Every structure is written in structure tokens, then in C-alpha cells.
GUTORDREN-407111 format. One record per atom (N, C-alpha, C): z, y, x; residue in one letter. Coordinates in steps of 0.001 Angstrom, whole numbers, padded with zeros to 6 digits, always signed. Layout:
% residues N
ZYXA...
This chain:
% residues 122
+000000-001175+000861X+000000+000000+000000X+000000+001233+000903X-000929+002151+000650X-000940+003394+001413X-000274+004508+000597X-000166+005687+001168X+000554+006782+000518X-000100+007190-000803X-001406+007163-000867X-002090+007533-002122X-001837+006485-003207X-001810+005217-002824X-001502+004166-003790X-000056+004271-004261X+000857+004551-003332X+002260+004754-003697X+002374+005913-004680X+001745+007022-004353X+001799+008211-005213X+001229+007910-006597X+000068+007290-006646X-000567+006979-007934X+000301+006033-008756X+000890+005030-008102X+001720+004082-008833X+002955+004766-009417X+003620+005575-008606X+004820+006257-009090X+004489+007227-010227X+003407+007970-010086X+003069+008978-011090X+002584+008381-012409X+002151+007139-012423X+001718+006539-013679X+002901+006116-014553X+004090+006134-014000X+005272+005777-014777X+005630+006933-015724X+006161+006586-016885X+006465+007579-017913X+007379+008685-017386X+006994+009914-017684X+007769+011125-017389X+008165+011259-015921X+007282+010804-015055X+007517+010944-013621X+006847+012207-013117X+007548+012884-012219X+006999+014069-011566X+007188+013919-010066X+006451+014740-009327X+006606+014751-007873X+006953+016168-007443X+007687+016270-006349X+008103+017585-005858X+008489+017470-004388X+008659+018620-003775X+009151+018726-002404X+010419+019584-002428X+011513+019068-003000X+012713+019891-003176X+013498+020185-001895X+013285+019375-000858X+014074+019526+000360X+013327+020285+001448X+012056+019948+001629X+011233+020569+002666X+009779+020203+002378X+008873+020626+003240X+007449+020358+003019X+007048+018937+003410X+007952+018180+003971X+007662+016829+004431X+008089+015748+003441X+009194+015946+002752X+009791+014902+001929X+009274+014954+000495X+008420+013987+000166X+007858+013868-001170X+008822+013060-002030X+009213+013636-003168X+010197+013019-004045X+009571+012744-005409X+009808+011549-005915X+009372+011182-007260X+010608+011108-008146X+010509+011750-009316X+011640+011819-010243X+011207+011365-011624X+012148+010782-012342X+011967+010494-013756X+013008+011327-014491X+012542+012148-015414X+013429+013050-016161X+014328+013851-015214X+013779+014274-014091X+014511+015120-013148X+015433+014393-012189X+015455+013052-012227X+016330+012285-011332X+015488+011455-010363X+015844+011502-009093X+015080+010828-008045X+015114+009316-008167X+013932+008700-007972X+013895+007241-007854X+013145+006803-006602X+012421+007702-005952X+011725+007359-004703X+011498+008624-003893X+011638+008504-002583X+011306+009617-001701X+010797+009080-000380X+009907+009868+000220X+009261+009416+001446X+008891+010600+002321X+008797+010346+003607X+008389+011364+004575X+006892+011260+004818X+006161+012313+004532X+004720+012311+004769X+004406+012233+006266X+005238+012874+007084X+005028+012832+008540X+005130+011403+009067X+006062+010622+008516X+006198+009230+008959X+004964+008414+008580X+004402+008658+007407X+003175+007947+007019X+002053+008303+007981X+001928+009607+008288X+000876+010061+009208X+001058+009468+010600X+002302+009242+011005X+002602+008692+012332X+002496+007167+012367X+002147+006555+011241X+002021+005099+011213X+003327+004367+010993X+004333+005062+010463X+005640+004470+010191X+005967+004659+008711X+005168+004038+007821X+005353+004273+006395X+006600+003594+005837X+007395+004380+005131X+008576+003831+004468X+008895+004702+003260X+009714+004154+002389X+010135+004893+001200X+011584+004532+000898X+012345+005506+000444X+013712+005261-000001X+013667+004966-001494X+014310+003867-001882X+014326+003440-003277X+015745+003112-003708X+016072+003495-004920X+017378+003180-005484X+017448+001673-005728X+018657+001109-005620X+018798-000334-005773X+020209-000673-006241X+020305-001693-007049X+021604-002229-007432X+022359-002573-006150X+023623-002157-006018X+024358-002365-004767X+024395-003815-004268X+024644-004773-005156X+024686-006174-004717X+023308-006650-004275X+022305-006252-005020X+020939-006643-004665X+020516-005970-003356X+020964-004746-003137X+020621-004032-001906X+021083-004820-000684X+022292-005316-000737X+022826-006103+000381X+022013-007385+000566X+021714-008066-000540X+020926-009299-000468X+019553-009041+000161X+018898-007962-000267X+017573-007639+000265X+017631-007318+001753X+018662-006594+002172X+018805-006266+003596X+019009-007518+004433X+019744-008481+003881X+019961-009741+004596X+018697-010594+004618X+017971-010602+003520X+016762-011412+003411X+015605-010837+004228X+015520-009502+004306X+014427-008822+005013X+014986-007828+006036X+015674-008311+007072X+016349-007400+008008X+015403-006492+008795X+014140-006866+008913X+013184-006030+009641X+012459-005037+008734X+012649-005167+007422X+011880-004367+006468X+012711-003484+005551X+013942-003891+005286X+014775-003165+004326X+016097-002819+004997X+016421-001528+004966X+017601-001000+005659X+018425-000152+004699X+019691+000125+005037X+020449+001090+004237X+019687+002417+004180X+019726+003081+003045X+018949+004295+002815X+019166+005372+003864X+018077+005786+004486X+018111+006840+005499X+018449+008166+004835X+019515+008812+005280X+020001+010079+004733X+020363+009993+003257X+020735+008791+002802X+021072+008584+001400X+022364+007773+001328X+022883+007606+000117X+024021+006716-000082X+023612+005317+000333X+024325+004757+001290X+023986+003427+001798X+024289+002336+000768X+025060+002654-000242X+025408+001689-001275X+024279+001562-002294X+023694+002678-002685X+022735+002698-003797X+021274+002863-003392X+021004+003065-002111X+019626+003314-001683X+019242+002432-000507X+018008+001965-000513X+017424+001236+000608X+016227+002017+001131X+016006+001929+002423X+014749+002375+003018X+013904+001133+003213X+012703+001156+002650X+011814+000007+002678X+010619+000330+003564X+010437-000481+004601X+009310-000325+005513X+008072-000888+004832X+007042-000068+004681X+005827-000492+003980X+004788-001099+004911X+005011-001039+006204X+003994-001514+007132X+004133-002998+007446X+005323-003495+007442X+005568-004871+007840X+004979-005844+006824X+004341-006871+007297X+003623-007811+006434X+004530-008808+005709X+005815-008828+006005X+006661-009834+005349X+006946-009498+003887X+006691-008264+003470X+006823-007894+002059X+005426-007785+001458X+005200-008519+000408X+003885-008488-000242X+003738-007219-001085X+002510-006832-001396X+002308-005693-002305X+003043-005891-003629X+003075-007128-004120X+003785-007425-005373X+005280-007136-005232X+005859-007496-004082X+007281-007225-003852X+007547-005722-003759X+006656-004995-003097X+006825-003546-002993X+006797-002904-004375X+005870-003332-005212X+005781-002824-006582X+007059-003129-007346X+007560-004346-007188X+008780-004736-007885X+009966-003877-007450X+010045-003530-006164X+011137-002683-005678X+011028-001268-006235X+009819-000756-006357X+009617+000562-006966X+010023+000506-008438X+009583-000536-009137X+009942-000688-010549X+011450-000767-010731X+012106-001525-009876X+013561-001662-009954X+014239-000304-009775X+013779+000474-008818X+014355+001797-008579X+014190+002691-009810X+012988+002701-010359X+012705+003494-011564X+013632+003069-012707X+013746+001754-012924X+014589+001230-013998X+016063+001547-013773X+016505+001503-012518X+017899+001857-012214X+018195+003283-012663X+017270+004185-012391X+017469+005581-012765X+017362+005745-014280X+016370+005131-014891X+016209+005220-016351X+017475+004740-017051X+018085+003690-016543X+019296+003145-017165X+020492+004083-017094X+020445+005100-016257X+021551+006065-016169X+021295+007307-017020X+020128+007411-017606X+019779+008582-018404X+020475+008551-019763X+020597+009713-020401X+021153+009728-021761X+020331+008827-022686X+020985+008291-023707X+020370+007314-024605X+019054+007816-025207X+018994+009077-025606X+017770+009599-026232X+016595+009582-025234X+016877+009860-023968X+015827+009809-022950X+015407+008371-022666X+016376+007467-022587X+016070+006058-022357X+015181+005499-023460X+015519+005808-024704X+014732+005305-025833X+013295+005791-025749X+013116+007036-025372X+011774+007619-025267X+010972+006940-024157X+011621+006591-023073X+010938+005984-021932X+010664+004501-022131X+011522+003830-022829X+011390+002394-022995X+010418+002045-024126X+010331+002872-025122X+009451+002555-026265X+007990+002770-025944X
């Protein structure tokens, strides 16, 4: 998955927006104003593609143990709730990367007020 594919996939999700709230390098994807994915454009350009994704804390630990070369505690994020996922390493399939993005989106949607959740799920 390249940066354009990542961007297109994230933006096709309901009520997702993109922004650069921190600086001109960090691209952030939000659902209803809450972050579910962020990435450094400079790292993609340098050949070190990765993205920070929200994750269930227990699952985050399991994923880090299962994929120690690909999934790390979230860089500059809560190490409990966020993972940094290396997109370059071949041990994660495109299907797995998509599933991790979906999981992050769903984690955030599940924390939204009920009226917002209903609108997104229906």
C-alpha cells in the first residue's frame, strides 16, 4: 500500500476528513473530529512508510509480539492505545494492513456519542 492508496482508503470511510493539525508533515485522518490514523509524509518520501493506528490495548500487545519487526508502540502517542505500523515490511499483507486501519476506525467510532455512532454504522 502506498501513501495515495492509504489516503484513498481512509477517506472513503464515512465522515472521515484529513488535516495537518500539528505541522506540514503529519497527515491526520479523523472520523467526526477524532483521530484514527496519522502518518509522516517525510517518512514515506524517505522510504520508511508507517502509520499510527489506534488499537485495543490487549490486541496491541499481541500484535507487537506477533510482528516485532512491523508493529511497535505508537510513536509520540499513548503506547497503550496506539501502534506504529511499518507499511514496507512484507510480513504484513495488504489485507492485514486494511484490517488494522478498519480496527482503528472502529475503535474511534465506538467512543463517539450514540447519535454519531448510529449515523456511521447505518
